C-alpha positions as CSV (number, residue, x, y, z in Angstrom):
1,M,2.3,-0.3,-22.4
2,A,2.2,-4.0,-21.3
3,S,2.0,-6.8,-23.8
4,T,-1.4,-8.5,-24.4
5,Q,-0.2,-11.7,-22.7
6,T,1.1,-9.9,-19.6
7,L,-2.2,-7.9,-19.4
8,T,-4.1,-11.2,-19.6
9,H,-2.1,-12.7,-16.7
10,F,-2.6,-9.4,-14.7
11,V,-6.4,-9.6,-15.2
12,E,-6.5,-13.3,-14.2
13,A,-4.6,-12.6,-11.0
14,M,-7.0,-9.8,-10.1
15,K,-10.1,-11.9,-10.9
16,M,-9.1,-14.5,-8.4
17,V,-9.5,-11.9,-5.7
18,Y,-12.2,-9.7,-7.0
19,G,-14.4,-12.0,-9.0
20,P,-15.4,-12.1,-12.7
21,F,-15.3,-8.4,-13.5
22,D,-14.0,-8.7,-17.1
23,H,-17.5,-9.1,-18.5
24,L,-18.4,-5.5,-17.5
25,T,-18.6,-3.2,-20.5
26,T,-19.8,0.1,-19.1
27,P,-18.9,2.3,-16.1
28,E,-22.6,2.1,-15.1
29,A,-22.4,-1.7,-14.8
30,A,-19.2,-1.4,-12.8
31,T,-20.9,1.0,-10.4
32,H,-23.3,-1.8,-9.3
33,F,-20.6,-4.6,-9.2
34,T,-20.4,-6.4,-5.9
35,F,-17.0,-7.7,-4.9
36,P,-17.2,-11.3,-3.5
37,S,-16.4,-11.9,0.1
38,N,-15.1,-15.3,-0.8
39,P,-12.4,-15.5,-1.9
40,G,-12.3,-11.7,-1.4
41,A,-9.3,-10.0,-0.1
42,G,-8.8,-12.7,2.5
43,G,-9.9,-10.7,5.6
44,H,-12.8,-10.0,7.8
45,R,-16.1,-9.8,5.8
46,G,-13.9,-10.3,2.7
47,R,-11.8,-7.2,3.2
48,Y,-8.1,-6.8,4.1
49,L,-6.6,-3.4,3.9
50,W,-3.2,-4.2,2.5
51,T,-4.6,-6.5,-0.2
52,D,-7.3,-4.0,-1.2
53,A,-4.8,-1.1,-1.4
54,F,-3.0,-3.1,-4.0
55,G,-6.4,-3.9,-5.6
56,V,-7.3,-0.2,-6.0
57,V,-3.9,0.8,-7.4
58,N,-4.0,-2.2,-9.8
59,F,-7.4,-1.2,-11.1
60,V,-6.0,2.3,-11.7
61,T,-3.2,0.6,-13.7
62,L,-5.8,-1.5,-15.7
63,S,-7.7,1.7,-16.5
64,R,-4.7,3.3,-17.9
65,E,-3.4,0.2,-19.7
66,T,-6.7,-0.4,-21.4
67,S,-8.0,3.2,-21.7
68,S,-11.2,1.9,-20.0
69,D,-13.2,3.9,-17.4
70,V,-14.7,0.6,-16.3
71,Y,-11.6,-0.2,-14.3
72,L,-11.5,3.3,-12.8
73,T,-15.1,2.8,-11.7
74,L,-14.2,-0.5,-10.1
75,A,-11.4,1.2,-8.2
76,K,-13.9,3.7,-6.9
77,R,-16.3,0.9,-6.0
78,L,-13.6,-0.9,-4.1
79,V,-12.7,2.2,-2.2
80,Q,-16.3,2.6,-1.1
81,T,-16.6,-1.1,-0.2
82,V,-13.5,-0.9,2.0
83,H,-14.7,2.3,3.7
84,D,-18.1,0.7,4.4
85,T,-16.5,-2.4,5.9
86,L,-13.1,-1.6,7.5
87,G,-14.3,1.9,8.4
88,R,-17.0,0.4,10.6
89,T,-17.1,-1.8,13.7
90,R,-16.8,-5.5,13.1
91,D,-20.6,-6.0,13.4
92,G,-21.1,-3.3,10.8
93,T,-23.6,-1.4,12.9
94,S,-21.7,1.8,13.3
95,R,-18.7,3.8,12.1
96,L,-15.5,3.5,14.0
97,P,-15.2,6.0,17.0
98,R,-14.6,9.6,15.9
99,A,-15.8,8.9,12.3
100,T,-18.9,10.5,10.9
101,D,-20.8,10.3,7.6
102,E,-19.2,13.6,6.7
103,E,-15.7,12.4,7.8
104,P,-15.7,8.7,7.3
105,L,-12.0,8.1,7.8
106,K,-11.6,10.2,11.0
107,G,-11.6,6.9,13.0
108,G,-9.0,5.2,10.8
109,L,-9.5,1.9,9.1
110,R,-9.3,-1.6,10.5
111,I,-6.7,-4.1,9.3
112,G,-9.3,-6.7,8.5
113,K,-7.8,-9.5,10.6
114,L,-10.2,-12.4,11.0
115,A,-9.9,-12.6,14.8
116,A,-11.3,-9.9,17.1
117,T,-9.0,-10.7,20.0
118,G,-5.8,-12.5,20.6
119,P,-2.2,-12.2,19.5
120,D,-3.1,-11.7,15.8
121,A,-6.3,-9.6,16.4
122,D,-7.9,-6.9,14.3
123,G,-6.7,-3.4,14.9
124,Q,-4.9,-0.7,12.9
125,Y,-1.4,-0.8,11.4
126,H,0.4,2.4,10.5
127,H,2.0,0.8,7.4
128,Y,-1.3,-0.4,6.1
129,L,-2.9,3.0,6.6
130,T,-0.2,4.8,4.7
131,L,-0.5,2.3,1.9
132,W,-4.3,3.1,1.7
133,M,-3.5,6.8,1.6
134,F,-1.3,6.1,-1.4
135,A,-4.1,4.2,-3.1
136,L,-6.5,7.1,-2.6
137,N,-3.9,9.5,-3.9
138,R,-3.5,7.4,-7.1
139,L,-7.2,7.3,-7.6
140,A,-7.5,11.1,-7.2
141,L,-4.9,11.6,-9.9
142,A,-6.3,9.0,-12.3
143,A,-9.9,10.2,-11.9
144,Q,-8.9,13.9,-11.6
145,D,-11.0,14.0,-8.5
146,R,-9.4,15.7,-5.5
147,R,-12.0,14.2,-3.1
148,Y,-10.0,11.0,-2.9
149,N,-6.8,12.9,-1.9
150,D,-8.8,14.9,0.6
151,L,-9.9,11.6,2.1
152,A,-6.3,10.5,2.3
153,V,-5.4,13.7,4.1
154,Q,-8.3,13.2,6.5
155,L,-7.0,9.7,7.3
156,A,-3.4,10.9,7.8
157,R,-4.5,13.6,10.2
158,A,-6.8,11.2,12.1
159,V,-4.4,8.4,12.8
160,H,-1.1,10.2,13.1
161,P,-1.2,11.1,16.9
162,H,-2.3,7.6,17.9
163,F,0.9,6.1,16.6
164,M,3.2,8.7,18.2
165,V,4.9,8.4,21.6
166,G,5.5,12.0,22.6
167,G,8.6,13.6,24.2
168,R,8.6,15.3,27.5
169,S,6.7,18.6,28.1
170,G,4.8,18.4,24.8
171,G,7.9,18.1,22.7
172,P,8.3,16.2,19.4
173,P,7.6,12.5,19.4
174,S,10.4,10.2,20.5
175,R,9.2,7.1,18.7
176,M,6.3,5.4,17.0
177,V,4.3,2.2,17.7
178,W,3.5,-0.5,15.3
179,K,-0.1,-1.4,16.0
180,V,-3.1,0.1,17.9
181,S,-6.5,-1.1,18.7
182,M,-9.5,-0.8,16.4
183,D,-10.7,2.4,18.2
184,L,-7.2,3.9,18.1
185,D,-7.1,4.2,21.9
186,E,-4.8,1.3,23.0
187,V,-1.3,0.4,21.9
188,L,-1.2,-3.3,20.9
189,V,2.4,-3.6,19.6
190,P,4.7,-1.0,21.2
191,S,7.7,-1.6,18.8
192,E,8.3,0.6,15.8
193,G,8.2,-0.6,12.2
194,A,11.5,-0.1,10.4
195,L,10.0,2.0,7.7
196,D,7.0,3.6,9.5
197,A,8.5,7.1,10.0
198,V,10.0,7.2,6.5
199,T,6.8,6.0,4.8
200,G,4.7,8.4,6.9
201,Y,6.9,11.3,5.8
202,V,7.0,10.3,2.2
203,I,3.2,9.7,1.8
204,C,2.3,12.9,3.6
205,R,4.6,14.9,1.3
206,L,2.9,13.2,-1.7
207,L,-0.6,14.1,-0.4
208,Q,0.6,17.7,0.2
209,R,2.0,17.9,-3.3
210,T,-1.2,16.6,-4.9
211,A,-3.4,18.9,-2.8
212,A,-1.4,21.9,-4.1
213,R,-1.6,20.6,-7.6
214,M,-5.4,19.9,-7.5
215,G,-6.3,23.0,-5.5
216,G,-6.8,21.3,-2.2
217,E,-7.0,23.0,1.2
218,R,-4.2,24.5,3.2
219,S,-3.7,24.3,6.9
220,Q,-3.9,27.4,9.1
221,D,-0.2,27.1,9.8
222,G,0.9,26.9,6.2
223,D,1.3,23.8,4.0
224,L,-1.2,21.0,4.4
225,L,0.0,18.2,6.8
226,S,3.0,20.4,7.9
227,A,2.7,19.3,11.5
228,E,2.6,15.6,10.6
229,I,5.5,15.9,8.2
230,H,7.5,17.7,10.9
231,D,6.9,14.9,13.3
232,Y,7.9,12.2,10.8
233,K,11.0,14.1,9.8
234,H,12.0,14.6,13.4
235,L,11.8,10.8,13.9
236,M,13.7,10.1,10.7
237,E,16.6,12.4,11.8
238,H,17.0,10.7,15.1
239,G,17.8,7.1,16.1
240,G,19.6,6.2,12.9
241,R,16.4,5.8,10.9
242,L,18.0,7.3,7.8
243,R,21.1,5.1,8.0
244,P,21.2,3.3,4.7
245,R,19.8,-0.1,5.4
246,A,20.5,-3.3,3.6
247,S,17.5,-5.4,4.6
248,R,17.5,-9.0,3.3
249,D,13.8,-9.4,4.0
250,P,12.4,-9.3,0.4
251,L,9.2,-7.4,1.3
252,D,10.9,-4.8,3.5
253,L,13.5,-4.4,0.7
254,G,10.9,-3.9,-2.0
255,M,8.6,-1.5,-0.1
256,G,11.7,0.5,1.0
257,L,12.8,0.9,-2.7
258,W,9.2,1.8,-3.7
259,T,8.9,4.4,-0.9
260,C,12.2,6.0,-1.6
261,H,11.5,6.4,-5.3
262,L,8.6,8.7,-4.5
263,V,11.1,11.4,-3.2
264,P,14.0,11.3,-5.7
265,D,15.0,14.8,-4.7
266,E,16.1,13.7,-1.2
267,P,19.7,12.6,-0.8
268,W,18.8,10.1,2.0
269,A,16.4,8.4,-0.3
270,A,19.1,7.9,-3.0
271,A,21.4,6.5,-0.4
272,M,18.8,4.0,0.8
273,V,18.0,3.0,-2.8
274,E,21.7,2.3,-3.4
275,A,21.9,0.2,-0.2
276,G,18.7,-1.6,-1.2
277,L,20.0,-2.5,-4.7
278,E,23.2,-3.9,-3.1
279,S,21.0,-6.1,-0.8
280,A,18.8,-7.1,-3.8
281,R,21.8,-8.6,-5.5
282,F,22.0,-11.1,-2.7
283,V,18.3,-11.6,-2.1
284,M,17.6,-12.3,-5.8
285,D,20.6,-14.5,-6.4
286,E,19.4,-17.8,-7.7
287,T,22.2,-19.8,-6.1
288,R,22.4,-18.3,-2.5
289,G,19.6,-15.8,-2.0
290,V,16.0,-16.2,-0.8
291,V,14.9,-17.2,-4.2
292,A,17.3,-20.2,-4.1
293,R,15.3,-21.9,-1.3
294,D,12.9,-24.7,-1.8
295,P,9.4,-23.3,-2.8
296,S,8.0,-24.7,0.4
297,R,10.2,-22.3,2.4
298,R,9.4,-19.2,0.3
299,L,6.5,-16.7,0.6
300,A,5.3,-15.4,-2.7
301,F,3.9,-12.1,-1.6
302,R,7.2,-11.1,0.1
303,E,9.3,-11.9,-3.0
304,L,6.8,-10.1,-5.2
305,G,7.1,-7.0,-3.1
306,A,10.8,-7.0,-3.8
307,C,10.1,-7.4,-7.5
308,M,7.7,-4.5,-7.6
309,G,10.2,-2.3,-5.8
310,L,13.0,-3.2,-8.1
311,K,10.8,-2.2,-11.1
312,C,10.0,1.2,-9.6
313,V,13.6,2.3,-9.4
314,D,16.5,2.3,-11.8
315,S,17.8,-1.1,-10.8
316,G,19.5,-2.1,-14.1
317,D,18.8,-4.8,-16.6
318,E,20.3,-7.6,-14.5
319,L,18.2,-7.1,-11.4
320,K,15.1,-6.4,-13.4
321,G,15.8,-9.7,-15.3
322,R,16.0,-11.5,-12.0
323,A,12.8,-9.9,-10.8
324,D,11.0,-11.0,-14.0
325,G,12.3,-14.6,-13.4
326,V,10.8,-14.6,-9.9
327,V,7.5,-13.1,-11.2
328,N,7.3,-15.8,-13.9
329,F,8.0,-18.5,-11.3
330,W,5.2,-17.4,-9.0
331,R,2.8,-16.9,-12.0
332,R,3.2,-20.6,-12.8
333,Y,3.4,-22.1,-9.3
334,L,1.7,-19.7,-6.9
335,D,-1.6,-21.7,-6.6
336,E,0.1,-25.0,-5.8
337,T,2.7,-23.7,-3.4
338,T,0.8,-21.0,-1.5
339,D,-1.6,-21.5,1.4
340,E,-5.2,-20.6,0.6
341,D,-5.3,-17.7,3.1
342,L,-2.3,-16.1,1.5
343,R,-3.4,-16.4,-2.1
344,P,-5.4,-13.1,-2.2
345,I,-2.5,-10.9,-1.0
346,S,-0.1,-12.9,-3.2
347,K,-2.3,-12.5,-6.3
348,V,-2.7,-8.7,-6.1
349,M,1.1,-8.4,-5.5
350,L,1.8,-10.7,-8.4
351,A,-0.2,-8.4,-10.7
352,A,1.6,-5.3,-9.3
353,A,5.0,-7.0,-9.9
354,M,4.0,-7.9,-13.5
355,I,2.9,-4.3,-14.3
356,P,3.9,-1.8,-11.6
357,G,1.9,0.8,-13.5
358,A,0.3,3.3,-11.1
359,W,2.8,2.2,-8.3
360,K,5.4,4.2,-10.2
361,D,5.3,7.9,-9.4
362,D,5.6,9.2,-12.9
363,Y,2.9,6.8,-14.4
364,L,0.0,9.3,-13.9
365,A,2.1,12.4,-14.5
366,D,0.1,13.3,-17.6
367,G,-3.2,12.5,-15.9
């Protein structure tokens, strides 16, 4: 369990995004808590999918660290708030196309970008959606409520075909796309994210495993999400996607390590972790790596992603020590060196890097 001091810093970081929740003493009170839209998660109507995915998992961590159901209730409350905001059109008048009250995630979830149009417009990102699936999965395990994993499965099925570019004559997909429109119908960024196929495969396997454990449904063709897993695996095995990559982008590095640690039984994942740790020795070097730059040229949330990833794998005392050093730096200087619009995402990632908790696959194993 985390120290009292670390837990205090964790709560303070989360309060900056989600408001003064530490006065809540009962789950009933938490049920009626309203998350502020300002500062909020830094997105449209106060919600941003990546930030809130971290928020949900961090609340699960707080629940376990404090043995308090208040924080588990806040996680559930945040999930409902996100679904009611990012699962609806920007004016809030209707659910996204294809979604219904019975299947609220069948239309996917908006990113939460502030702009409706333009080069950085709202839409749907595959890597944000898979992160939200993970958050739902963690809540399902922590609350012992399979409905959240079922929602993640619903989301996985709904968005999967819209990010796939199919092969000829109905064959397997040849590649993926990075971003699609809010209604899932139009490709906005045709390039493929470096980790999209890998993350899709890993998260779908995780959802499948949890469904089997919690008595979830099975597809007519066999295991749940078997078609989606097959497509992701096909993409992974072609085009060099499983080639051990030594990314020197801290966020890419950290999220890659985190993703791979969820499938320790797969040799390709072990190879990617090994390559990632080698890269981390450069990235986290205080004399020549990213962390050696002037703070004005550094982005907290990207470095904190690397720190979280390093703490989810067996990275050794030296690298974990360097990660702790980066976390402590940003804990002291984040507010004065980070633009206001990046503070919410940086704060939730700071908390996760301080106490990875539910981000680690074995954390809820006894739940």
